[in-house]
N, C-alpha and C positions, 0 to 999 in steps of 0.2 A: 345173503340177499334180503332178509328182514331187516337189519340194520341199515341196509341202502335204500329200502321203502320207507323207513321211518324216517331217514335222514329228509328224502326228498317231500314227504307229507309235512314235517316240520318246515322246511324252506318254504313250500308253498303256502303254508298258512299263515307264515309272520309278516309279508309285506303291509297288509291292512293295519296292523297294530304298528308297525315299526313305520309307516308313511307318516305318521303324523311327528316323527322326529326332527325338531328344526335343524339339527346339527347335520343330519344327513343331508337335508334339503339343500343347506350351506355349502355341505361339500360338492354336492351335485352342481351346484350353480358356479362354483368356484371353478371345478373341473371343466365346464362347458365355455368359461370366459378364457382359461389358457388353453384349451383345446382349439379354439377359435383362431389363435395365432397361427397354427400349424400351416395352414393353405397359404397364408401371407410368405412364412420364410420359405415353404417351398418355391413358390413364384419367383422370389428374388434370388435364389439359385439357379433358378433356370435361367434366369437373366445373365447369368455368367456362363452359361453353356454347359452346365452340370447335370447329368442324367438321372433318371429316377433310382437305378441300382447304386450308383455311386453316393447319390444323397443318402440313400438309406443305412449303407455300410457305414458311412462318417457318422450319422445321427445315432444308431444303435451301439457303435463301438465307443463313442463319448458318454453313452447311458449306461454302459454296461458297469463299470466301477460302482455308479451310485446304486443300479439296483443290487449289488452283490453287497454292498455294505448295508444297505435298507433291508436286503432279506435277512442277513445275519443277525441284525438287530430285531427284526420280528420275531426270528425264532427263539433268540434270547429272552425277549419279553415274556412271550409266552411260556417258557420254561419258568422264568421268576413267579409268573402267576398261576403257574400249576396247570394250564390250560393244556388240554388233550390237542395235540398235533399229529395228524396222519402223515406220514413222510414214508409210507410203504412204496416199494416199487411201482405197484399198478397206479397208485395216487398221482405219485411224481410223474410217471410215464404219460398219463392221462393230461395232468396239468400241462405238461411240455408240448403235448400234440395240439391243445387247446391255445397255445402261445403261437404255435405255428401257423394255425389256420387265423387266429384273432389278430395278430401282430403282422407276422410274416407276409401271408397271403393278402391279407387286407389291404397292408401299407403299399405293395406292389402296384396291386389295383389302383388305389387311391391315387398315388404319385404318378402314374401313367396316366389316369384319366385328368388330373389336374394340369397336364401339359396340354390338354386340348380343349378344356372349357375354363370358365371365369372360376375364381376363389370363391364368390358367393353362390353361384349355381352347384359347385361341388358340394359346399356345407350344407345346403338346401337338400340335394339329393341324399347325404349321408342320414339326415336327419328323420327320412323316411324309414329307418329301420325298424321302428316298433311295428310297422305295417307286416314287414317281414317275419318277424316275430309271431306275429296273428296268424298268417299263413303258414307258417311251419306247425305252428300248434295245430292248425286244422289239417294240414295234411298228414303230419305222423302222429300227432298225438289225440287224433279224432276230437278236438275240440270244436265247439260249434262256433260258427260265425253268424253273430247276430247283427241286426239292423244296425247298430253302431259301428260294428266292424266294416260293413259294407259302404256305410256313408263315408266313414275316415277313407277307405281305399279310394273312394271316388274323388273325394277333396283334394287328397295329396295327390294325387297322380293327375289330377286335372291342373294342379296347380304347377307341377313341372313340366307337363306338356305344353303350358303357356309359355313359359320361358324357354324351353327346348324349341318351340317354333320360331319364336324370336330370336335367339343366338343362333338357329341355323341359318336363318337368312342373313343374319349379320357376319358371320365366322367361317359358314361353309361346313362340309361333310365332316370335319373333324369332330365336332359337336356329337354326332351319332355314337362314335366309337368311344370318345370320352364319357359321355353318359351311360353307356353300357359299361365301362370299366368301374366307374363310380358306383353303379347300382349293383354290381358284384361284390364290391367293397362292403357296401350296407348289407348284403345277404350274408357274408362272411362274418361281418361283425355282429349281426345279430345272433348266428349260430355260436360265437363266442359268449354271448351272454346269456343264452340259455343252459350252455354246459358249464359256465363258471360258479353260478351259484351254490351247488352242492359242494364243489371242492374248496369254495372260500369258507364253507361252514366247517370244513373239515381241518383246514391249515390256518384260517385269518388269511383277511385281503393282504397285508404286507406281503407275505411269504408266498401266496399265490402269485401276487402281481410280479414279484421279482424271478419266482422260477419260470412262469411263462414267457416274460420277457427276455431273460437270458437264452432262453430254448429256442427264441426267433433268430437270435445272430446266427448261427451254423446254417440256417437254412439261408439266410440273405447271402452269406459268404459264398455258399454252394450256387447262388443264383449269379451272382457277380462274375465268379469265375467261369460262368458258362457264357455270358452274354458281354463281358467287358475284360479289358486287358488291366494291369496291375498298375500300368501306369497313369489310368484314369482318376486313381487317388491321389494325383498331384494337382490339387485344386487352388484356386487364388485365395490368399488369405482372407479376405471378406467372407467366402464361403466357409471357411473354419469356423469364424466366429458366428455366422449366421445357424450353421449346423450345431454348434454348441448352445446356441439359444433355444434351436429347435428340440435338441437333447433334452433341456432342462424345463423350458417353459413349455414347449408343446406335448413332450412326452414323459418324461420322467414323474414330475409334480402332479399333472392332472389324471395319469394312470394311477396313482396311488388313492388320490382325492376320489376319483370315480369309482374304483374298486371298494374302497371304504363304504361310499355312498348306496353302493347296490348292496353291502353288506347289512346296511342299516335300514333302508326303505323298500329295497327290492329294485330287479331292473325296471319294471313298468314304470313307477314314480321317477326314478332316476333318468330315465330316458325321456320323459315329458318335461322334467325339470331343465334338460339340456337343449329345449327350445330357444332358449335365448341365444346359444350359438350361433345359428343363422343370421340373427340380428348382430352380433358383435362382429362377426365376419363381414357382415355388408359393409358396417361402417369403417372397419379395418381396411377392407379392399379400395372402398373410395377414397378414403384420406392417403393411404400409404401407396396403393397400386396405380390409382387413377380411373378405375374401372367405373363403367356407367352405370347408373342405377335408374331406369325407366318406370314407367307406370305398368308396363308388364311385368318386371322384375316384382314391383310392389305387390300387385295383384296374384302374382303366383305365389310369394311368399306367405300372403295372409291364406291362401286356400290351404297350402301345406300345413301351416301352423293350426289351422281350423281344424284340418283333419286330423291330426295328432290329439289335439283336445278333445273331439270328439271320441275318438279311441279311448283316451284315460278316462272320461267321463262314463263310458260305457262298460268298461272294465270296472270300475268302482261301483 
């Protein structure tokens, strides 16, 4: 118990010093850019009539070999360098549980929501997860909500409300359920970030990412077996190519980049650096998907990004 507390204290104390690490910032920025392609690939697959569970099984099945090799390599490198690696059953089980929450549950909610709202709105909703981190810290860890936190909450959700009202008038009631689903994804992802830091310190970002991602695949298979038929896995060949691109560009590579960024600079600065993600997705969705970008979207995006920046400055 004392060792666990010492680890948590050391982890909590590290972000201020490591937030100046330019490599960590570059990794977070690169991860945000690659993650921004995910809703584009998902929307393209929806165009072929492929539902969310089928997309996720294809995506994670194609990702599995890469995670297995990367996990083995990370474990081998730590052994060569003599770095301590905690692979005790409780630590591995907790890491697997984090993967189920952070990847399986979050991905299901995200993809189901993406079928109902635009790609740019989805990415903007996900960008609000630092506010969930602040709220969880207040509810469960008795952390004080200062003026910066309250201002950030007001700005971010005012921005989301602005786009929500516009899209509700344009696309109908499906925007309500889509927004709630993606907000659920943002909540589960914030829980993943809060839980992951201590485990990354015990086994390294590469091994943690591999174990947590591999653990999410059985949960996806169980979900698919309940909601779908095995014949649903027969998809058009273009969808196979899209799934491979989603597995590599939108899942495997950015997951390792972001995990290493969190290890170097902490979840707070990493999440703020990810603010470029909505901007990337907006450009891609307009150019590739033909989505509209109105003054309402511009104002809403500006409010959300301003809120996250206020939250970041308040924490610092």
